[in-house]
C-alpha positions in Angstrom: -4.9 88.1 -76.9 -4.2 91.8 -76.3 -7.0 94.1 -75.3 -7.6 97.7 -74.5 -4.2 99.6 -74.7 -2.5 96.8 -76.7 -1.4 95.0 -73.5 -1.8 91.3 -73.1 -2.9 89.6 -69.9 0.7 88.8 -68.9 1.9 92.4 -69.2 -1.2 93.7 -67.3 -0.5 91.2 -64.5 3.2 92.2 -64.3 2.3 95.9 -64.2 -0.1 95.2 -61.3 2.3 93.0 -59.3 5.3 95.4 -59.8 3.8 98.9 -59.9 0.1 99.4 -59.3 -0.6 97.0 -56.4 -1.6 99.1 -53.4 0.4 97.2 -50.8 3.8 97.9 -52.4 5.9 100.2 -50.3 7.6 103.0 -52.1 10.5 105.2 -51.0 13.5 104.8 -48.8 13.9 101.8 -46.5 13.8 102.3 -42.7 16.8 101.7 -40.5 15.0 98.6 -39.1 14.6 97.2 -42.6 18.3 97.9 -43.5 19.4 96.2 -40.3 17.2 93.1 -41.1 18.8 92.9 -44.6 22.3 93.0 -43.1 21.4 90.3 -40.5 19.8 88.1 -43.1 22.8 88.5 -45.5 25.1 87.5 -42.7 23.0 84.5 -42.0 22.2 83.4 -45.6 25.1 84.9 -47.6 24.6 85.7 -51.3 22.2 82.8 -52.0 19.3 83.9 -54.1 17.5 80.6 -54.1 16.5 79.0 -50.9 
């Protein structure tokens, strides 16, 4: 059932998880983060499911 601004529980949850959650880092990635991504890609390849 939708409440408030015509949003159902699922869309409210998705908005919280993907946009409003305080712990989400926004902006550019650091050099350390980029290096980690490259290292992990070399180790794991293009697998999206582990």
